[in-house]
N, C-alpha and C positions, 0 to 999 in steps of 0.2 A: 656597535649594531645594536639595534632595537627593538625590542622584546614585540612582539604582535599579539595584544588576548587573544583576538578571532582568530577561529579553528582556517576559516575560510578566504582565500585572498582577495577576491573582490565580490562586492555587493551583487551586482548585475554579471550576467552568465550570457554566453551565447549560444545558440541551441546546442542539444547534445544531438552526436554520433551514435549510436548504437555499434561497440567494437568490442572486440575483446572477448574473453570468456562471459560465460552464466555461471554467476554465483546464485547463493541462496535454492540452490533445486533440490536438494534432501529436507528430510524433516529433522529439524532436532528439538525441539520442545514437547510437543506430541504425538498421537496417534492420528490424525487428522487434520490436514492442511487444502487449500485450494490454490491453483497451481493455476498461472495465467498462459494461454498461447499466443497470444498475441503481444508487439509492443503495446503499453500503455502510460496514461500520466495519469496520476490521483490525486487531484489537490483535498485537501485539509478538509473541506468541506464533507466530499465524500464520503473521505475516513472517518469520520465522527458519523456522517449516516448510518454506516457497516455497525460501526461500534451500538448504535442506538438502536437496531434492526435485530442484532442478534440476543443482547442484552434483554428486549421483550420476550423476544420468543424464548431465552434460554433461562428467565427466572421462573416459566410456569414448569418446568421438569427438572432441573436441578440447580441449585443456586451457586454449586463447588466450581461448576465449570468456569473456565480462563480462555480470555482471549489476548492474543499476542499478536499481533503487527511484525514483519520482518521486513517494511520499507519506514522511510522515516522522508517525511516533504522536505527536503534543504537546499532546495532549485529555485530558485524567485523568476518570476515570470512579468517583466518591465509593459506598461502598459501607460499611455500616452493622454491626458484630458484630451476634450474631443475638439475644439476649439483651438486647437494649438495647428501653428503656421510648420510647413517642412522645417527640419533643422532644429537648432538647438538641443543637440544632445539627442540621450539615451532617457526615457521615460522611466520612474518610480516603477518601485516595486511595488505590484498590487495582489500578488498571491502568490504560493508559497504551493509547489507540486512535487512528487517524486516521479521519476522516471523508472516504471518497471518493465524490463525486457522480457522476451516471449522466455515459456520455459523458467521462471522463479515461482518459488514460493509465497506467496506474501502474505498469507495467511495462518494462522493455527490456533486450535483448540485444544487445551489441555485440562485433565481429568471428568475424561466424557466414560459415563460408565454406559451407555447405553447406544450404540451402532447409529438405532436409526434417528435417534435426535441428530445427533451429532451430521449425520446427512442432508436430514431436512432445513438446519441451521445454514449449512457451506450451498445448499440449494438455494434458500432464498436471496445469499448474496452473489449467485450466480447469473439469479433472473436480473438484481439489479446493476450487473457491472459493463453490460453492454457489448461484453466482449466474449468470445470462448473460454471456456474455463476447464479445470476436471479437478474433480475432487481425490484429494490423494489418502490413500489409506495405510497404514503401516499393522501388519499382523505380525504379532508375538508369540512364537509357538516355546509356552516352557513346560 
């Protein structure tokens, strides 16, 4: 029996079917999160863009706020060159994508002292994502 160091069996995937239970539908790390209300595919460029937007906005108010993404781009999307004929197999992996089901919380904010700042930051992301989203807020009654 041979040991496989790669956790994924295949480099090139087929299309994903959205079946089964919804995971990641409750806040774990912070008190504020962004929930997606439609199926979505986010690539690495978009995730980096969100980090850039949030860091730029949050550094004005508080530098202790941390951003947690609960999704990871692990799905390879293949692409063939422009001038190739039909056949000759599947193309090479062009970029990575994370498939997000509806009802999934994909972004959380930690160490937020001001509620208004968190809502503004998450509203910025909602405008840029392009699908309907909902801001989730966990209130702790101590």
